[in-house]
C-alpha positions in Angstrom: 88.3 17.6 -11.6 90.9 14.7 -11.8 91.3 14.9 -8.1 87.6 14.6 -7.7 87.5 11.8 -10.2 90.2 9.8 -8.2 88.4 10.4 -5.0 85.3 9.0 -6.5 87.1 5.9 -7.8 88.8 5.4 -4.4 85.4 5.5 -2.7 83.8 2.9 -4.9 86.7 0.5 -4.6 86.3 0.9 -0.8 82.6 0.4 -1.0 83.3 -2.7 -2.9 85.7 -4.1 -0.3 83.4 -3.3 2.4 80.6 -5.2 0.6 82.8 -8.0 0.1 83.7 -8.1 3.6 80.4 -8.5 4.9 79.7 -11.9 6.4 76.4 -13.1 4.9 74.1 -14.8 7.4 73.6 -18.3 6.9 69.9 -18.9 6.4 68.3 -22.4 7.2 69.0 -25.0 4.7 65.5 -25.4 3.2 64.3 -21.6 3.4 67.0 -20.4 0.9 65.5 -18.3 -2.0 65.3 -20.2 -4.8 66.1 -19.2 -8.4 63.0 -17.9 -10.3 62.9 -21.2 -12.3 62.8 -23.4 -9.1 60.0 -20.9 -8.0 57.9 -21.7 -10.9 58.5 -25.4 -10.7 57.2 -25.2 -7.1 54.1 -23.1 -8.2 53.3 -25.7 -10.9 53.6 -28.5 -8.3 51.4 -26.5 -6.0 48.8 -25.9 -8.7 48.8 -29.6 -9.9 48.2 -30.6 -6.1 45.3 -28.1 -5.7 43.6 -29.2 -9.0 44.0 -33.0 -8.1 42.3 -32.3 -4.7 39.5 -30.3 -6.3 38.9 -33.3 -8.6 39.0 -35.6 -5.6 35.2 -36.3 -5.3 35.5 -37.9 -9.0 38.4 -40.3 -8.5 37.7 -41.2 -4.8 34.2 -42.2 -6.1 35.5 -44.2 -8.8 38.1 -45.8 -6.4 35.5 -47.3 -4.3 32.6 -47.7 -6.7 34.0 -48.4 -10.2 33.8 -52.3 -10.0 31.7 -54.7 -8.4 34.4 -56.1 -6.3 34.2 -53.8 -3.3 33.4 -54.2 0.4 32.6 -52.5 3.5 36.3 -52.9 4.5 37.5 -50.6 1.6 36.2 -47.5 3.7 38.8 -48.6 6.5 41.7 -50.2 4.6 42.0 -47.5 1.8 42.3 -44.7 4.3 44.9 -46.6 6.2 47.0 -47.3 3.1 47.1 -43.7 2.5 48.0 -42.7 5.9 50.7 -45.2 6.2 52.2 -44.0 2.9 51.7 -40.3 3.8 53.5 -41.0 7.1 56.4 -42.6 5.2 56.7 -39.5 2.9 56.9 -37.1 6.0 59.5 -39.4 7.3 61.7 -39.7 4.2 61.4 -36.0 3.7 61.9 -34.8 7.4 65.0 -33.0 6.1 63.7 -31.8 2.8 60.7 -29.8 2.6 61.0 -29.1 -1.1 61.1 -32.8 -1.8 58.3 -33.2 0.4 56.1 -30.9 -1.5 56.8 -33.0 -5.0 56.3 -36.4 -3.2 52.7 -35.3 -1.7 51.8 -34.0 -5.2 52.9 -37.4 -6.6 51.0 -39.2 -3.7 48.0 -37.4 -4.5 48.2 -37.9 -8.3 49.0 -41.8 -7.8 45.8 -42.0 -5.8 43.8 -40.3 -8.2 45.3 -42.2 -11.2 44.4 -45.6 -9.3 40.7 -44.3 -9.3 40.9 -43.2 -12.8 42.4 -46.6 -13.8 39.7 -48.4 -12.3 37.1 -46.2 -14.1 38.8 -46.8 -17.5 38.9 -50.7 -17.0 35.5 -51.0 -15.6 33.6 -48.0 -16.7 35.0 -47.8 -20.2 36.1 -51.2 -21.2 33.6 -53.3 -19.1 36.5 -55.0 -17.4 38.1 -56.4 -20.4 41.7 -55.7 -19.2 44.5 -57.5 -17.7 43.5 -56.2 -14.2 40.5 -58.4 -14.2 42.6 -61.4 -14.8 45.1 -60.6 -12.1 42.3 -60.0 -9.7 40.3 -63.1 -10.4 43.5 -65.4 -10.2 44.8 -63.5 -7.2 41.6 -64.3 -5.2 42.2 -67.8 -6.1 45.6 -68.1 -5.0 44.7 -66.1 -1.8 42.3 -68.6 -0.6 44.9 -71.2 -1.2 47.4 -69.4 0.9 44.8 -69.1 3.8 44.1 -72.7 3.7 47.8 -73.5 3.9 48.5 -74.6 0.5 51.4 -73.1 -1.5 51.6 -75.0 -4.4 52.2 -73.2 -7.8 52.2 -74.1 -11.3 55.6 -74.9 -12.9 57.3 -72.3 -14.6 55.8 -69.5 -12.3 57.1 -66.6 -14.1 55.5 -63.5 -15.9 51.8 -63.4 -15.6 51.5 -66.1 -13.0 54.1 -64.5 -10.6 52.1 -61.2 -11.0 49.1 -63.3 -9.9 50.8 -64.8 -7.0 52.2 -61.3 -5.7 48.6 -60.1 -6.1 47.4 -63.0 -4.0 50.0 -62.0 -1.3 48.5 -58.6 -1.1 44.9 -60.0 -1.0 45.8 -62.3 1.8 46.5 -59.5 4.0 44.0 -56.8 2.6 41.2 -59.2 1.8 39.5 -60.1 -1.5 38.1 -56.6 -2.5 39.9 -54.8 -5.4 40.2 -51.4 -4.4 42.9 -51.9 -1.3 45.0 -54.2 -3.4 44.9 -51.9 -6.6 45.8 -49.1 -4.1 48.7 -51.0 -2.5 50.0 -51.8 -6.0 49.9 -48.2 -7.0 51.9 -47.2 -4.0 54.6 -49.7 -4.7 54.9 -48.1 -8.1 54.9 -44.7 -6.1 58.0 -45.7 -4.2 59.6 -46.9 -7.3 59.4 -43.4 -8.6 61.0 -42.1 -5.4 63.9 -44.6 -6.0 64.3 -43.4 -9.5 64.5 -40.1 -8.1 67.0 -41.0 -5.5 69.1 -42.8 -8.4 69.0 -39.7 -10.2 70.3 -37.5 -7.2 73.2 -40.2 -6.6 74.3 -40.3 -10.0 73.9 -36.5 -10.9 74.2 -34.6 -7.7 74.5 -31.1 -9.2 71.7 -31.4 -11.7 68.4 -29.7 -11.5 66.6 -31.8 -8.9 63.2 -29.9 -8.7 62.7 -30.5 -12.5 63.4 -34.1 -11.9 61.2 -34.3 -9.0 58.3 -32.6 -11.0 58.7 -34.9 -14.0 59.3 -38.3 -12.2 56.4 -37.7 -9.8 54.0 -35.7 -12.2 54.3 -37.2 -15.6 50.8 -38.3 -16.4 51.9 -41.7 -18.2 54.2 -42.6 -15.3 51.3 -42.0 -12.8 48.2 -43.7 -14.6 49.8 -46.7 -16.2 51.2 -47.8 -12.9 48.2 -47.2 -10.8 46.7 -50.9 -10.3 47.3 -54.5 -10.5 49.6 -55.7 -13.3 53.1 -56.5 -14.4 54.0 -52.9 -15.1 53.8 -51.9 -11.5 56.1 -54.6 -10.4 58.7 -54.2 -13.3 58.7 -50.4 -12.5 59.4 -51.0 -8.7 62.0 -53.8 -9.4 63.9 -51.8 -12.0 63.9 -48.6 -9.7 65.5 -50.8 -7.1 68.1 -52.2 -9.7 68.9 -48.5 -10.9 69.2 -47.4 -7.3 71.6 -50.2 -6.3 73.6 -49.7 -9.6 73.7 -45.8 -9.0 75.2 -46.6 -5.5 77.7 -49.2 -7.1 79.1 -46.5 -9.4 79.0 -44.0 -6.5 80.8 -46.2 -4.0 81.6 -49.9 -3.8 79.6 -51.3 -0.9 78.0 -54.9 -0.4 74.5 -53.3 0.2 74.6 -51.6 -3.3 75.3 -55.0 -4.9 72.6 -56.6 -3.0 69.9 -54.1 -3.8 71.0 -54.3 -7.5 70.6 -58.2 -7.1 67.4 -58.1 -5.6 66.0 -55.7 -8.4 67.6 -58.1 -11.2 65.7 -61.1 -9.6 62.4 -59.3 -9.3 62.3 -58.0 -12.9 63.6 -61.6 -14.1 60.6 -63.2 -12.2 58.1 -60.8 -14.1 59.8 -60.0 -17.4 62.8 -62.0 -18.0 63.6 -60.1 -21.4 63.6 -56.7 -19.7 66.0 -58.2 -16.8 68.2 -59.4 -19.8 68.1 -55.7 -21.2 69.3 -54.3 -18.0 72.1 -56.8 -17.5 73.5 -56.4 -20.7 73.3 -52.5 -20.3 75.1 -53.0 -17.1 77.9 -55.0 -18.6 79.1 -52.8 -21.3 79.8 -49.6 -19.5 81.2 -51.7 -16.3 83.8 -53.4 -18.7 84.5 -50.4 -20.9 84.6 -47.8 -18.1 87.7 -45.5 -17.8 86.7 -44.4 -14.5 88.3 -47.2 -12.4 92.0 -47.1 -12.9 95.1 -48.5 -11.2 95.8 -52.1 -10.2 92.7 -52.4 -7.9 90.3 -51.1 -10.2 91.6 -53.4 -13.1 91.7 -56.5 -10.6 88.1 -55.7 -9.6 86.9 -55.6 -13.2 88.6 -58.6 -13.9 87.1 -60.5 -11.2 83.6 -59.2 -11.8 83.4 -59.8 -15.6 82.9 -63.6 -15.4 80.1 -63.2 -12.9 78.3 -60.6 -14.7 78.7 -62.4 -18.0 77.3 -65.5 -16.3 74.5 -63.8 -15.0 73.8 -62.1 -18.4 73.9 -65.5 -20.3 71.4 -67.0 -17.6 69.0 -64.1 -18.2 69.4 -64.4 -22.0 68.4 -68.1 -21.7 65.4 -67.2 -19.7 64.4 -64.6 -22.0 64.6 -67.2 -25.0 62.4 -69.4 -23.2 60.0 -66.6 -22.1 59.3 -65.5 -25.7 59.7 -69.0 -27.3 62.7 -68.1 -29.2 65.5 -70.8 -29.7 67.9 -69.0 -31.8 68.5 -65.3 -32.5 67.7 -65.8 -36.2 64.1 -66.3 -35.1 64.0 -62.7 -33.7 61.9 -61.3 -36.5 59.5 -64.3 -36.4 58.8 -63.7 -32.7 58.5 -60.0 -33.1 55.9 -60.5 -35.8 54.0 -63.1 -33.5 54.1 -60.6 -30.6 53.1 -57.7 -32.8 50.0 -59.6 -34.1 49.0 -60.7 -30.6 49.1 -56.8 -29.6 46.7 -55.6 -32.3 43.6 -54.1 -30.7 40.7 -52.3 -32.1 41.1 -48.6 -32.4 44.7 -48.6 -31.1 46.5 -50.6 -33.8 49.5 -49.3 -35.7 52.3 -50.6 -37.8 50.7 -54.1 -38.1 51.3 -54.1 -41.8 54.9 -53.3 -41.4 57.6 -55.8 -41.0 59.2 -55.7 -37.6 62.4 -54.3 -38.9 60.5 -51.4 -40.2 59.1 -50.9 -37.0 62.4 -51.1 -35.3 63.6 -48.2 -37.5 61.0 -45.9 -35.5 62.7 -46.6 -32.2 64.0 -43.1 -31.6 60.2 -41.9 -31.7 59.4 -44.6 -29.0 59.1 -42.1 -26.3 56.8 -39.7 -28.1 54.2 -41.6 -29.9 51.5 -41.7 -30.9 51.8 -38.8 -33.2 48.7 -36.5 -33.8 47.7 -38.5 -37.2 47.9 -41.7 -35.1 45.4 -40.6 -32.4 41.9 -42.7 -32.5 40.6 -42.0 -29.0 40.8 -40.2 -25.9 43.6 -42.1 -24.2 45.7 -42.0 -27.5 45.1 -38.2 -27.5 46.0 -37.7 -23.9 49.4 -39.8 -24.8 49.6 -37.8 -27.9 49.7 -34.5 -25.9 52.3 -35.8 -23.5 54.4 -37.1 -26.0 54.7 -33.6 -28.0 55.3 -32.0 -24.9 58.2 -34.5 -24.0 59.5 -34.1 -27.5 59.7 -30.1 -27.0 61.4 -30.9 -23.7 64.1 -33.3 -25.0 64.9 -31.0 -28.0 65.7 -28.1 -25.6 67.8 -30.4 -23.7 69.5 -32.1 -26.5 73.0 -30.7 -25.7 72.8 -32.7 -22.4 72.2 -35.8 -24.4 75.1 -35.0 -26.5 77.3 -34.7 -23.4 76.1 -38.0 -22.1 76.9 -39.6 -25.4 80.4 -38.0 -25.2 81.1 -39.3 -21.7 79.5 -42.6 -21.3 82.6 -44.3 -20.9 83.9 -42.3 -18.2 80.3 -42.2 -16.4 79.2 -45.8 -16.1 75.8 -44.9 -15.0 75.1 -42.7 -17.9 76.5 -45.6 -20.1 74.0 -48.0 -18.5 70.9 -45.7 -19.1 72.0 -45.1 -22.6 72.3 -48.7 -23.6 69.1 -49.6 -21.8 67.1 -46.8 -23.4 68.5 -47.9 -26.9 68.1 -51.5 -26.4 64.5 -51.0 -25.0 63.4 -48.8 -27.6 64.6 -51.0 -30.3 63.1 -54.3 -29.0 59.6 -52.9 -28.0 59.4 -50.7 -31.3 59.8 -54.1 -33.3 57.2 -56.0 -31.1 54.5 -53.4 -30.2 51.5 -52.8 -32.6 49.1 -51.4 -30.0 49.3 -48.0 -28.7 47.8 -48.8 -25.4 50.4 -51.5 -24.7 53.0 -49.2 -25.8 52.1 -46.2 -23.5 51.8 -48.8 -20.8 55.2 -50.7 -21.0 57.4 -47.7 -22.1 56.9 -46.7 -18.4 59.8 -49.3 -17.7 62.0 -47.0 -19.8 60.7 -43.4 -19.3 62.5 -42.6 -16.0 65.8 -43.5 -17.4 65.2 -41.9 -20.5 64.3 -38.6 -18.4 67.6 -39.0 -16.4 69.5 -38.5 -19.5 67.9 -35.2 -20.3 67.8 -33.9 -16.8 71.5 -34.8 -16.0 72.9 -31.3 -16.4 73.9 -28.9 -13.7 71.9 -25.5 -14.2 73.9 -22.3 -14.6 73.7 -19.9 -11.8 73.9 -16.2 -11.9 75.1 -15.7 -8.5 79.0 -15.6 -7.9 79.4 -15.9 -4.3 80.3 -19.5 -3.5 78.4 -19.7 -0.6 75.2 -18.8 -2.2 76.0 -21.2 -4.9 76.2 -24.1 -2.5 73.1 -23.1 -0.6 71.4 -23.3 -4.1 72.2 -26.8 -4.2 70.3 -27.5 -1.1 70.3 -31.2 -0.3 67.2 -32.7 -1.8 68.0 -36.5 -1.5 
């Protein structure tokens, strides 16, 4: 009996050795069997795309016929814009079929959101929205550009600059609303793509499929950046900035600094106070970072600090002028003034509270409005998304703890953390309207999501070749 047991044991050992000696065939890079969770994510992406296409008669109709600012050329220009962007998607995902699926989902959702947004503005609110202002002034400036006049008002920042950029689109696409609105929406779409690329560079071993699903599929990111407005431009330029800064933290290259600089300038032209937040968020981790050691790292930081601080001071000065604040002691007065101007019928909250009291609610900025604060359909949709996001963040809280612990050794995570905290505090103190809050926090949500997604998933496979294949390149 002992001999039989020994024989069986030796046979099992030989079988194990034989199994380990088998050379596994190397399958094509993008056709590896994904973990179950990834399959589910892909199925969710497919389902969202199919549902959006089934509803296409509704949003296509609204895209063309919601407003009275249409033309026959819309039926040519709109398909051309869609096809051009689809071609760009196929090009950037030529080596990554998984990402292609998410980007096509995002493209369909963005076009649908553009139609839905125009319906809300003109079918629900009767044109009483910022889109109408930018469109009207864009038409005026576009006519000036066609006549060869490029004279702009003094201090062409913020609203005026947004109208000017709208005019540049209209000078090419014509005075009809739908093509320019869709072109703006595509600008935000490629901003979301750059956000995803930034995430892949900064956190190369994290759950990229889940990141792609959220960045391209989160309803508020799609809807509130789907038409003419500052939010589209800010989202795009913030994405360019973060992409450049992710490259800076990954490798020191002139092109990375140029990209970050272009993004800073773009944000500063639209919303100088947001550019100042980004600049300050970039300075603190860069100075406090433990990742760059040695004489060369110390010399580089020492040489860069004066330049970065000078840029931060310049943006801070622009912020004071933008919000008419001459001294930091006036911050509460300014927030109170902005809060009163944001009050709107049916969407007002916290107007009776002081700015400091509203600032205390900053940790809940990504999740509001809560169910007891819902007053209409749009706020109800925002509430549903906020609750889902709250559950997701709670389940991923350990990832945030890790980012808090490692922020000095990981400069990009430190940048995201400081930006999210500063943005939440400032905008919680100033905002008293849920519509504006849901719209403007899109400038912060991608950075917020990155903090909770930046965790490498656990793999059950132990073979190193299978583990490397599971991290198939999706950037």
